[in-house]
N, C-alpha and C positions, 0 to 999 in steps of 0.2 A: 324372304323373312322367316325363314324356319325356325325354328327356337330349337337351342338348347335341351338335348336329354335327362339330364341330370343338373344338381345343385350349381348355382355359378362360380366360377375360380378368383372373379372380377369383385369386389368389397359392395356388397350389396346398397349401399350409403351411400359412396363415390358412381353409384351406375347410375341410381335417382339421379342424382345433383345434375350429373349429364343431362338427362333426358329433362331435365326442369330449367337450366342453361338453354337446351336446345330450343326448348319450347316455347319461354320467355322471349328468347333472341329472334325467332321465327316471326313472331309476332308484333316487335313491335320493330323487325324488319319492314310487315304490312305494311304499318298502321304511318313509317319512314314513306314508303319510296309507293305503298298504290293512295290513287285518287280518293278524296275527304267523300266518300260514296256511302250511303248505308239505305238498310232496305225501311221500308213501312214501317214493321215494325216497331224500329228506336226512333224513327221519328217520332210513332205514336207515346211511346216511353216515356218522351219526353216532353209531350204533351199531356202526359197523367205528374210527372213531376210538377210542371206549372199551373195545374187544375188543383193540386194539393194544397202547393204551398200558397196560392188564391183564396185556399179555407172549401176547396168543393168536393164530389165527393166521384171518383170516375167512375164507378159503377152504377148511379144516375145519371152521369152527363156524356159517356163514352159508353162504346160497346167495344172497348179493346178490348178489357180484362176479363178473361171468360173461364179464371177458377176462382182458386178460393185465394185467401188475401196475402200468401205470403210474400207473391212480386210486389203489389202496393206495397207493403212495407218495410220492401228492399229500396224498392224508389223513391219512399219516402227521408229515408237516411239517405240516399246519395244525393238529396236537392238538397238537405242539408249540408252534407258536407262541402257539396258544391260551392254554395253560400259559402259558409268559415274558410275552406283553403282557396279561392279563386281557381279553382281548378274548373272543366266542362265537364258535365254529368255525360253527357258522351266517352272523354277516357276514364273517370270513374265506372262505367258500364263495363268499357270493356277492360276494364286493368281486373273487376270481380269477377268477369267470366274466366278471364286469364287465370285468375289464384283459385277457382272452382274446378278449373282445368287439369289444373299439378294438382291440388288435393286427388281427382277423381288418378289419376294416372298414380300420386301414391300407391290408392287404392290399390287399385290393379296390382301395380308390381310387389308390395308384398303380402298378397292373399295371393299370387302365382309364385313366389318362394317358401314363403312359410306355411298353406292349406294344398299347394299342389305341383310342387317343388318340381316349381318349372321356372324359366329363366326366360324373360321375356321382354328383355331390353330390346331386341331389335322390332321385333313386333308392334313396342309401344314406339319406337323412336319412327317407325317406317307409318305405324297403323293412326297414331295420335298426334307425339308432338313435332311431326314434318309432314304431315297427312293434312293437301290443301281443303281439304273435307270442314278439318274441326279449324284454322288460319278462320276462314271464310264464315264459320257461322260465330265463331266470337268474335272478329272486328268486321265483320261490315253488316253479318244480317243480325248480330246481337241482340238473342233470344234467351230466355230461361232454363229450356231443357236439359243443362249437362249438369244442375243441381237436381231434375228427377231421374236421370241417370246415375249420379253420383247414390242417394237414394236406393237406387236399384240393386248397385252393387255392394252396397254395405249389407242389406240383406240377405242376399248371396254367400257373404261369406260368412255372416251370422247363423245361416243353416247349415253350411258348413262345416262352422263348426259345434252346434249342435248335436249333428251329425256326426263330430267325432264325440266330441266328451260327452253325450247325451246329460248335459246340463241346460234346464230350464228354460236359466237364466238368459243363453245364446238363442231360445226359440222366440222369449220376448222381444227381446233386442230387434229378431228376426221383424215383428209384431209392429214396433217402435216403428223401424224403416218404412216397411210399406204403407204406414201410415201416414207421417210426412214426405213420403214421396205421392200421394192423393194428396195432401194437404198444399205441395208444392205445386202438383202437376196432373192431377186427374188422373192420366192413367194410369199408373203401377195397378189400377184395384185391379186391373185383369191377372197381377201376379196374387191376389186372393189363394189358389186353390191347391200353391207352394205350401202356406202353411200347414195344410193339411197332412204332410208327411210327417208321420211322428209324434202326433195328437195326441194318439191315446197311450200316448204314454207320460203327456201332460197332466199335472192336474188340476181339480177343476174351477180353484180358483186361480189356478196359473189361465186354463184357458179362457175364465173373466175376465182377467186381468192384461190377457192375451188381445180379447176382441175390445175391449177400451183402449189398449194402445192404439189398434189403429182407426178405431169409430171417433173417439175426439180431439185430436187435432183439427178433424176436417172438418167436425157439427160445432165446432167453436168457431172455425173462421168463419161458415156460410149463414151459422145462428146468426156473427156480429155484422156483417154486411147484408146480410137480409132485412138486419132490422132498420137498418140504414135505409138503404134500396132494390125497398122488394122486388119491386117491377123488373127493373132492371138485372136482379139479381136473375129472377124466374126466366124471363127473357136471354141474357147474355150466357151463364150461368148453368143452370139446372139445364136450361134448353139449348144450348153450345153443341153441333156439331162440327166437325170436318168439313169444307167449302167443296162440293160435289163435281165435279166435270172437268177438272184439271190437273189430272191422274187416273194412273190404274185404268182398273176396270171402268169403275163410272167417267173416266179421259175417252175412254172408248168409244163407249154411247155416246158421247160427244162430240168424239170425230164422226160415226156418223148416224150423226142426226139421229137417234134414236133415247130422245128427249125425256121420252116418260119413263124406260127403262130405269133411267138415273136416278128418280124420285123412287121407283120401287126395290133397286136395288140398294139406296141410300138408307132405305127404312131395312130390308131382309138381310144388313150387316149385323145391323146392334141385334138380332136375334139369333144370326152365327155363331157373332162374338161370345154371347152369354151360354150358349149352347156346347161353345169350347172349353168356355170356363167350367159350367156344367160335367161335363165327359171327365174333364183332367181332372176334375174335387174329387170321381167318383172312382178313377184309377189309384191319383196318390194316393187316397186319405186311405189303402190297401199298406204302405207301406211305411215301417219304422225310422226309414233311411232310404238314403240314395247316393249313388259315387259321386264325385264331380261332376263325371261325363253327363251323365240321368239329371243332375239339377237344373245345368249350364244348359239341356238340351230343352226342360222343360219350361225355365222362363225365357228361353228364346223363338219356343215353338209360340209362348202365350203374345209373348208380345209383337214379335214381326208376323200378328194378324195383320196386324192396323197396318200396314206397308201396302201388304199384301190382298186381300179382302178388305179390311176397312173403307167406307166413303168418302174418304179425302186421307189429306198427305200436307203435309209443310215437308221442308226443307230438316229442321232441326231437329224432326221426329227422330232422326238416325242417332243422336245424342243417350237416347233413350236406353238400346242395345249396346252400341259402342264398347262398353266395357266389358259385356257378356262376350261380344263376338269375339274378344281380346283374348279373355282367357277361352275361351271353345279354343282359339286358332290353335294355345299349347297342348290340345290334347287331342285336337282332330288326325283322321287319318290322312295320309300325303295326299290320295286323290281329294279330299271335302277342302285342306288345305294350299291345292293349284285354284280350285274354285274360290277362294275366298280370296285369295290375292287377285284371280278377275275380274271379282266383284268390287277390290279396292278400286284397282286400275280403273273400274266402267262408272264407278262413285265419283270419285278424281274428277274424270272427264265431263261429267255429266252436272256434278257443282259446278265447275268452271267457268263451265258452258253455262250456265242457272248468271252465279253471280256475278260474269260479262254482258248478257242481257237482257234479262229481265229489268225490267224497269220497280217493277216492284221490289226487286231486292237489290237495286246500287243501281245495275249497269252500269258499269268503270269502263269499258270498253270506251262507255258514251262520250266518258269522259277525256278517255287517251286519244281517241278518234272523232273530233269534236265538228256538226255540220247537220245539215239535216238530212243526209243522207244511211246514216248510222242511226239518229236518234228514229226515223220512221223502221228501221227494219228494231230495230228494238222495241218498239209500239206494237209491231206485227207480232214478230216471234215471242212476243209476251201474252196473246190472246190463247184460251183456254186451251185449242186443240193443238196449235206450236206446243205448248207447253209440254200437249200430254207426249209427244211426238218426239219431241227430244226425251224425254224422260222414257220411254219408250225401254230403253238398254239397260237401265236399270232398274225396271219392275219387273223384265222379267230374268235378273240374277238373282230379286227379291224370292220372284216363286219357285224361279229351282231350288233354291235353297231354303225356304220355307217347306215344300215339298221333298227334299232330300230329308230334314230336320224330321217329318212327321215318319218318313220309311225306315229310321234307325241308323239313316247313313251305315248302314248294313252290319250294326252291332249289335241292333235289337235294345237299343237304350232311351226310346221317345215313351212319347205315353201310352200306347200298347205294348209295355211289358212284359 
């Protein structure tokens, strides 16, 4: 997966088309040959579609929508198209997520060529188009985190253009992208500190407009759904936290039967995240621009806090930062690239195990090998302590990489530069 160090000789558009064709073909093959089993999230989306078609309010009548209304609006449209075209909502959701993947790959491809002067064909081929992690997430899990990852990488590209051209419009574009990311999936708010780089060169009116671009999309979205279902929004959106005890530090507390520590760390994690954001902001506001590597390290450090020190975890989280990881791979040191390749392998194996065995994820192996024995195995390994153990190698890789980023990867490029 080693990238070329100079601009590619292959035609950029032809190379991108090849990546797109391979990615789509891989997902069609998965849908055609794998069992038609899906995660509980996809079943929840189908329930939301049915509820919307019946005139109900999923924020009031369910607990499955924990974000601003972006995804609810998408599901409403999918429900309408499904009825008009006679195509199942499941196929439409999978197709939409695949198209979103294509857009993300295209953005990463052109950012790598135009702004970084790197050829990431092989990393994109293996790290996204043929990556089993991405295929499982689009075809079997079917959650919409890829849209959050799209806004994140668009924000990164806008900031890189801002540092290069010093044009205020690019900074405003980055504000808009992060604002839309928050509207889509909430978590991109952790990237707010990167907007402080170069802000002293932005006009007062520009700063005001940038703040509005960040806040207004999510404010309008939350205000609308809050008006219609205040109790549900307070509990399931404003009060939403990742489920603790199934992964990482809180999962290890669960394995060790330190149940009280789970609640303590879950509360502490929020303050640690806010402290990281404040520290990052205080560091980054000093600078008028960052190099591409510096920006990627800053954004990855903030985002990777969630799978490393956050209270909970869900497999689709990886799509928040995978586009940035691919860009960073093209600029990383050989030692870091080797670590990332190792991490790619561990994540691929972990996700394959999860989607093969966890009933909450679809457990395709239970369909391939029907019978009580396999179902009992899937039931047992889906318990919280076993999920933690299955994910331990992945958690360890995340922690090692996170620490490596904080230590500047040996090149003094992190937040304490």
